[in-house]
ROSE-4610 file (N, C-alpha, C; in Angstrom, 1 decimal, always signed):
// ROSE-4610
residu = [X/X/X/X/X/X/X/X/X/X/X/X/X/X/X/X/X/X/X/X/X/X/X/X/X/X/X/X/X/X/X/X/X/X/X/X/X/X/X/X/X/X/X/X/X/X/X/X/X/X/X/X/X/X/X/X/X/X/X/X/X/X/X/X/X/X/X/X/X/X/X/X/X/X/X/X/X/X/X/X/X/X/X/X/X/X/X/X/X/X/X/X/X/X/X/X/X/X/X/X/X/X/X/X/X/X/X/X/X/X/X/X/X/X/X/X/X/X/X/X/X/X/X/X/X/X/X/X/X/X/X/X/X/X/X/X/X/X/X/X/X/X/X/X/X/X/X/X/X/X/X/X/X/X/X/X/X/X/X/X/X/X/X/X/X/X/X/X/X/X/X/X/X/X/X/X/X/X/X/X/X/X/X/X/X/X/X/X/X/X/X/X/X/X/X/X/X/X/X/X/X/X/X/X/X/X/X/X/X/X/X/X/X/X/X/X/X/X/X/X/X/X/X/X/X/X/X/X/X/X/X/X/X/X/X/X/X/X/X/X/X/X/X/X/X/X/X/X/X/X/X/X/X/X/X]
num = [1/1/1/2/2/2/3/3/3/4/4/4/5/5/5/6/6/6/7/7/7/8/8/8/9/9/9/10/10/10/11/11/11/12/12/12/13/13/13/14/14/14/15/15/15/16/16/16/17/17/17/18/18/18/19/19/19/20/20/20/21/21/21/22/22/22/23/23/23/24/24/24/25/25/25/26/26/26/27/27/27/28/28/28/29/29/29/30/30/30/31/31/31/32/32/32/33/33/33/34/34/34/35/35/35/36/36/36/37/37/37/38/38/38/39/39/39/40/40/40/41/41/41/42/42/42/43/43/43/44/44/44/45/45/45/46/46/46/47/47/47/48/48/48/49/49/49/50/50/50/51/51/51/52/52/52/53/53/53/54/54/54/55/55/55/56/56/56/57/57/57/58/58/58/59/59/59/60/60/60/61/61/61/62/62/62/63/63/63/64/64/64/65/65/65/66/66/66/67/67/67/68/68/68/69/69/69/70/70/70/71/71/71/72/72/72/73/73/73/74/74/74/75/75/75/76/76/76/77/77/77/78/78/78/79/79/79/80/80/80/81/81/81/82/82/82/83/83/83/84/84/84/85/85/85]
x = [+218.1/+216.7/+216.6/+216.3/+215.9/+215.0/+214.7/+213.6/+213.0/+213.9/+213.3/+211.9/+211.3/+209.9/+208.9/+209.4/+208.5/+207.9/+208.5/+208.0/+206.9/+206.1/+204.7/+205.1/+205.0/+205.7/+204.9/+203.6/+202.9/+203.7/+203.9/+204.1/+205.6/+206.7/+207.9/+207.9/+207.0/+206.9/+206.6/+205.5/+205.3/+206.3/+207.0/+208.0/+209.2/+209.5/+210.6/+209.9/+208.6/+208.0/+208.1/+207.7/+208.0/+209.4/+210.3/+211.6/+212.0/+211.7/+212.4/+211.5/+210.2/+209.6/+210.1/+210.5/+211.1/+212.4/+213.2/+214.6/+214.4/+213.5/+213.3/+211.7/+211.5/+210.2/+209.6/+208.5/+207.8/+207.9/+208.9/+209.0/+207.9/+207.9/+206.9/+207.6/+207.1/+208.0/+206.8/+207.6/+206.9/+207.8/+207.2/+207.9/+207.2/+207.8/+207.2/+208.0/+207.6/+208.5/+207.9/+208.6/+208.7/+209.8/+209.5/+210.5/+212.1/+211.8/+213.3/+213.9/+213.4/+213.6/+212.6/+213.2/+212.2/+212.6/+211.8/+212.1/+211.6/+212.4/+212.2/+212.3/+211.2/+211.2/+210.8/+211.9/+211.7/+211.9/+210.8/+210.7/+210.9/+212.0/+211.8/+212.7/+212.5/+213.3/+214.6/+214.6/+216.0/+217.1/+216.7/+217.8/+218.4/+217.8/+218.3/+219.7/+220.1/+221.4/+222.4/+221.8/+222.6/+223.2/+224.2/+224.8/+223.8/+224.1/+223.1/+223.7/+225.0/+225.4/+225.0/+225.1/+224.6/+223.3/+222.4/+221.0/+220.6/+221.4/+221.2/+221.6/+222.6/+223.1/+222.1/+221.5/+220.6/+219.3/+218.9/+217.7/+218.1/+219.3/+220.0/+220.1/+220.6/+221.0/+219.7/+218.5/+217.2/+216.6/+217.1/+216.4/+217.5/+218.8/+219.8/+219.4/+218.4/+218.2/+217.1/+216.7/+215.8/+216.5/+218.0/+218.8/+219.6/+219.8/+220.8/+220.5/+221.3/+221.4/+220.8/+221.0/+220.5/+219.2/+218.3/+216.8/+216.2/+217.0/+216.4/+215.1/+214.2/+213.1/+213.6/+214.4/+214.8/+216.1/+216.3/+217.5/+218.4/+217.5/+218.1/+217.0/+217.9/+217.1/+217.5/+216.6/+216.9/+217.0/+216.3/+216.2/+216.0/+216.7/+216.5/+216.5/+215.3/+215.5/+215.2/+215.7/+215.7/+215.7/+214.5/+214.5/+213.8/+213.6/+213.2/+211.8/+211.4/+209.9/+209.6]
y = [+125.8/+126.3/+127.8/+128.7/+130.1/+130.2/+131.3/+131.6/+133.2/+133.6/+135.1/+135.5/+134.2/+134.4/+134.0/+133.4/+132.8/+133.8/+135.0/+135.9/+136.7/+136.9/+137.7/+139.2/+139.6/+141.1/+142.1/+142.0/+143.0/+142.9/+141.8/+141.7/+142.1/+141.9/+142.5/+143.9/+144.5/+146.2/+146.7/+146.0/+146.4/+146.3/+145.1/+144.8/+146.2/+146.1/+147.5/+148.8/+149.1/+150.3/+150.5/+149.5/+149.5/+149.7/+148.9/+149.2/+150.5/+150.9/+152.4/+153.4/+153.3/+154.3/+154.2/+153.0/+152.5/+153.6/+153.4/+154.0/+155.3/+156.0/+157.2/+157.7/+158.2/+158.4/+159.5/+159.3/+160.5/+160.6/+159.6/+159.6/+159.0/+159.5/+159.1/+158.0/+156.9/+155.7/+155.2/+155.0/+154.2/+153.2/+151.8/+150.7/+149.9/+149.8/+148.9/+147.9/+146.9/+145.8/+144.4/+143.5/+142.1/+141.1/+139.8/+139.1/+139.4/+140.1/+140.5/+141.6/+142.3/+143.6/+144.6/+145.8/+146.9/+148.3/+149.0/+150.5/+151.2/+151.8/+152.4/+154.2/+154.7/+156.4/+156.7/+157.7/+158.0/+159.6/+160.1/+161.6/+162.1/+162.7/+163.0/+164.3/+164.9/+166.3/+165.9/+164.7/+164.4/+164.5/+164.3/+164.3/+165.5/+166.6/+168.1/+168.2/+167.3/+167.6/+166.6/+165.5/+164.6/+164.7/+164.1/+164.2/+162.9/+162.9/+161.7/+160.5/+160.2/+158.9/+158.6/+159.4/+159.2/+159.0/+159.5/+159.3/+158.0/+157.5/+156.1/+155.2/+155.5/+154.6/+154.3/+155.5/+155.4/+154.4/+154.7/+153.8/+152.5/+152.2/+150.9/+150.0/+150.8/+150.2/+149.9/+150.5/+150.2/+149.1/+148.6/+147.3/+146.0/+146.4/+145.4/+144.1/+143.9/+142.7/+142.0/+142.6/+142.1/+141.6/+142.2/+141.7/+140.7/+140.1/+139.4/+138.0/+137.2/+135.8/+135.3/+133.9/+133.4/+133.4/+133.5/+133.6/+134.9/+135.8/+137.3/+137.7/+138.4/+138.7/+139.8/+140.5/+141.6/+141.4/+141.0/+140.8/+142.1/+143.0/+144.1/+145.4/+146.6/+147.6/+148.2/+148.3/+148.9/+150.1/+150.7/+152.3/+152.9/+153.6/+154.5/+156.0/+156.6/+157.9/+158.5/+159.6/+160.0/+161.3/+162.2/+163.6/+164.1/+165.6/+166.3/+166.7/+166.7/+167.0/+166.6]
z = [+142.6/+142.3/+142.9/+141.7/+141.9/+142.6/+143.6/+144.2/+143.7/+142.9/+142.6/+142.4/+141.7/+141.3/+142.4/+143.4/+144.4/+145.4/+145.4/+146.3/+146.0/+146.7/+146.4/+146.1/+145.1/+144.6/+145.6/+145.9/+146.8/+148.2/+148.7/+149.9/+149.9/+149.2/+148.9/+148.9/+148.2/+148.1/+149.5/+150.1/+151.1/+152.4/+152.6/+153.4/+153.0/+152.0/+151.5/+151.9/+152.0/+152.1/+153.6/+154.3/+155.8/+156.3/+155.7/+156.4/+156.1/+155.1/+154.7/+155.6/+155.6/+156.7/+158.0/+158.3/+160.0/+160.0/+158.9/+159.2/+158.8/+158.1/+157.7/+157.8/+159.2/+159.7/+158.7/+158.2/+157.7/+156.2/+155.7/+154.1/+153.5/+152.2/+151.3/+150.4/+150.3/+149.7/+148.6/+147.5/+146.4/+145.8/+146.0/+145.5/+144.4/+143.3/+142.2/+141.8/+141.3/+140.8/+141.3/+140.9/+141.0/+140.5/+140.7/+140.4/+140.8/+142.0/+142.5/+142.2/+141.0/+140.9/+141.1/+141.7/+142.3/+141.7/+141.6/+141.4/+142.9/+143.3/+144.5/+144.5/+145.0/+145.0/+146.5/+147.0/+148.6/+148.5/+149.2/+149.3/+150.8/+151.2/+152.5/+153.0/+153.8/+154.1/+154.6/+155.1/+155.7/+154.7/+153.4/+152.4/+152.3/+152.5/+152.4/+152.6/+153.9/+154.5/+153.8/+152.9/+152.6/+150.7/+150.5/+149.2/+148.5/+147.1/+146.5/+147.1/+147.2/+147.6/+149.1/+149.9/+151.2/+151.3/+150.3/+150.4/+150.1/+149.0/+148.6/+149.7/+150.4/+151.4/+152.4/+152.7/+154.0/+153.6/+152.3/+151.8/+151.8/+151.2/+151.0/+152.4/+153.3/+154.4/+155.1/+154.9/+155.5/+155.2/+153.8/+153.1/+153.1/+153.4/+153.5/+153.8/+154.9/+155.3/+154.3/+153.5/+152.5/+151.3/+151.0/+150.1/+150.3/+151.6/+151.9/+151.8/+151.4/+151.4/+149.9/+149.6/+148.3/+148.4/+149.2/+149.0/+149.3/+149.2/+149.6/+148.7/+149.2/+148.1/+147.0/+147.4/+146.6/+146.1/+145.0/+144.1/+143.6/+143.1/+142.6/+142.6/+143.1/+142.8/+141.7/+140.5/+139.3/+139.2/+139.9/+140.1/+141.6/+142.1/+143.1/+143.2/+143.5/+143.2/+144.8/+145.2/+146.5/+146.2/+146.8/+146.6/+147.9/+148.0/+149.1/+148.9/+147.9/+147.5/+146.3]
């Protein structure tokens, strides 16, 4: 039985936002989506010293616990944007 549609999209967006802001204090985070698929936009000055791959790694490592396991609320990050401003 699939659980991708069983998670409340707003609650998942909030959980993703909180996890990212915990890992990257002061970041502006926007998360939209549902059904396990999300689009994430993160703005933080911390990215100025990181290349694109390391920016994405930093964000994805912050939410890896939300992507782990068969019943994870986040099935896929369809688009991840990281920028400094």
